C-alpha positions as semicolon CSV with decimal commas, in nm:
position;residue;x (nm);y (nm);z (nm)
1;M;12,694;12,614;7,003
2;S;12,693;12,379;6,818
3;K;12,360;12,138;6,669
4;S;12,452;11,835;6,864
5;R;12,529;12,000;7,171
6;A;12,196;12,205;7,145
7;L;12,048;11,870;7,101
8;L;12,200;11,715;7,365
9;I;12,057;11,977;7,607
10;A;11,749;11,994;7,493
11;A;11,737;11,623;7,539
12;T;11,883;11,623;7,900
13;A;11,614;11,892;7,984
14;V;11,372;11,638;7,863
15;L;11,498;11,351;8,026
16;A;11,504;11,555;8,345
17;C;11,154;11,695;8,320
18;A;11,018;11,370;8,204
19;A;11,214;11,178;8,570
20;F;11,026;11,460;8,788
21;S;10,717;11,371;8,660
22;V;10,727;11,008;8,735
23;H;10,875;11,080;9,099
24;A;10,601;11,320;9,118
25;A;10,332;11,072;9,037
26;E;10,504;10,757;9,284
27;T;10,382;10,891;9,568
28;V;10,330;10,575;9,781
29;F;10,208;10,570;10,177
30;T;10,190;10,251;10,324
31;A;10,133;10,045;10,635
32;S;10,208;9,693;10,812
33;L;9,863;9,574;10,994
34;D;9,907;9,364;11,312
35;G;9,708;9,331;11,610
36;A;9,990;9,502;11,804
37;Q;9,885;9,850;11,663
38;N;9,493;9,774;11,796
39;L;9,387;10,020;12,066
40;P;9,297;10,067;12,299
41;E;9,433;9,693;12,392
42;P;9,652;9,503;12,100
43;V;9,531;9,227;11,981
44;K;9,664;8,861;12,020
45;T;9,628;8,760;11,700
46;P;9,770;8,559;11,394
47;A;9,651;8,779;11,120
48;S;9,854;9,005;10,963
49;G;9,840;9,283;10,632
50;L;9,933;9,541;10,430
51;V;9,782;9,837;10,255
52;E;9,967;10,019;10,012
53;M;9,803;10,357;9,828
54;R;9,933;10,511;9,536
55;L;9,853;10,907;9,438
56;S;9,768;10,986;9,121
57;A;9,975;11,240;8,954
58;D;9,697;11,456;8,961
59;G;9,629;11,440;9,298
60;K;9,288;11,314;9,241
61;S;9,293;10,969;9,325
62;L;9,436;10,727;9,589
63;Q;9,481;10,346;9,410
64;Y;9,484;10,135;9,730
65;K;9,535;9,738;9,735
66;V;9,552;9,577;10,136
67;T;9,625;9,227;10,075
68;V;9,626;8,968;10,444
69;E;9,730;8,663;10,619
70;K;9,575;8,438;10,846
71;I;9,251;8,650;10,925
72;T;8,966;8,494;11,062
73;N;8,566;8,612;10,967
74;V;8,716;8,964;10,768
75;N;8,407;9,224;10,733
76;A;8,532;9,579;10,734
77;A;8,870;9,767;10,631
78;D;8,823;10,152;10,710
79;L;9,016;10,403;10,684
80;H;9,028;10,612;11,059
81;L;9,194;10,985;11,118
82;G;9,430;10,944;11,435
83;S;9,763;10,916;11,557
84;A;9,937;10,592;11,620
85;S;9,872;10,617;12,008
86;Q;9,488;10,726;11,941
87;N;9,150;10,578;11,756
88;G;8,954;10,844;11,523
89;P;8,697;10,888;11,337
90;L;8,631;10,697;11,021
91;V;8,663;10,848;10,714
92;A;8,694;10,589;10,416
93;K;8,536;10,245;10,353
94;L;8,809;10,004;10,174
95;W;8,568;9,746;10,179
96;P;8,336;9,673;10,172
97;K;8,184;9,866;9,935
98;S;7,841;9,803;9,717
99;G;7,692;9,537;9,875
100;G;8,015;9,305;9,910
101;A;7,968;9,050;10,198
102;A;8,197;8,940;10,484
103;K;8,468;8,675;10,449
104;K;8,366;8,393;10,636
105;G;8,652;8,156;10,824
106;E;9,026;8,254;10,756
107;F;9,165;8,447;10,467
108;S;9,487;8,501;10,351
109;G;9,518;8,712;9,966
110;T;9,448;9,003;9,819
111;L;9,136;9,142;10,001
112;V;9,030;9,425;9,782
113;E;9,215;9,693;9,522
114;G;9,032;9,959;9,428
115;T;9,065;10,393;9,387
116;L;8,928;10,608;9,603
117;D;8,819;11,014;9,540
118;G;8,653;11,292;9,696
119;G;8,326;11,143;9,692
120;D;8,421;10,863;9,926
121;L;8,511;11,058;10,199
122;I;8,266;11,041;10,486
123;G;8,235;11,178;10,840
124;P;8,464;11,485;10,918
125;L;8,629;11,426;10,523
126;G;8,277;11,418;10,386
127;G;8,263;11,681;10,138
128;S;8,596;11,749;10,114
129;P;8,856;11,743;9,821
130;L;9,097;11,413;9,838
131;A;9,393;11,676;9,878
132;D;9,222;11,668;10,264
133;L;9,314;11,355;10,328
134;V;9,624;11,359;10,171
135;E;9,727;11,581;10,388
136;Q;9,659;11,359;10,664
137;L;9,850;11,145;10,516
138;R;10,143;11,306;10,500
139;E;10,098;11,466;10,871
140;G;10,107;11,052;10,953
141;S;9,748;11,114;11,082
142;V;9,566;10,858;10,897
143;Y;9,537;10,460;11,009
144;V;9,402;10,167;10,871
145;N;9,177;9,921;11,023
146;L;9,023;9,583;10,979
147;H;8,727;9,449;11,182
148;T;8,636;9,115;11,230
149;S;8,295;8,949;11,365
150;D;8,239;8,620;11,353
151;G;7,838;8,751;11,439
152;M;7,750;8,601;11,774
153;N;7,764;8,757;12,106
154;P;7,944;8,780;12,270
155;P;8,179;9,040;12,075
156;E;8,573;9,065;12,162
157;S;8,547;8,721;12,190
158;G;8,909;8,579;11,989
159;P;9,083;8,608;11,680
160;G;8,765;8,642;11,425
161;D;8,577;8,869;11,636
162;H;8,771;9,202;11,723
163;R;8,429;9,445;11,619
164;Q;8,615;9,759;11,705
165;G;8,935;9,601;11,495
166;E;9,149;9,304;11,480
167;I;9,464;9,463;11,278
168;R;9,571;9,810;11,221
169;G;9,876;10,038;11,087
170;Q;9,937;10,379;11,055
171;L;10,004;10,513;10,686
172;K;10,337;10,668;10,615
């Protein structure tokens, strides 16, 4: 075998491995959020959103970004276990964290960007490795729910006051 042919084979192998590594590092889960997906009843709201979660190459962290349009009085963004047809337990807080405050009035834009690891898991996944959440994500058993509150009673009085959740989406 010629030296140039051996170099070509080696270079091809290196590029193939690099392409595989990049592909493996690009595990992305997304969810479109809207009121129609809310349970037990859909919520009529102008609010919508998008969540993107990227798994790190080593599988030990998830980078996330939550963007929203026309949501009013948003006070929480959470991850829950459950299928698209059921509500389930809270397993991670995306926002607010560390003393963050609710956003009063209408808001559009990036609500939060951050990183989750196993130490952020709570509820039935508390104390578990991040791999347990990733397994649930791969199965389609995790949803994002954004909650709103106008701070006055009665609750659930309209857009901007859905304490059980105003917009929701299943991560896939």
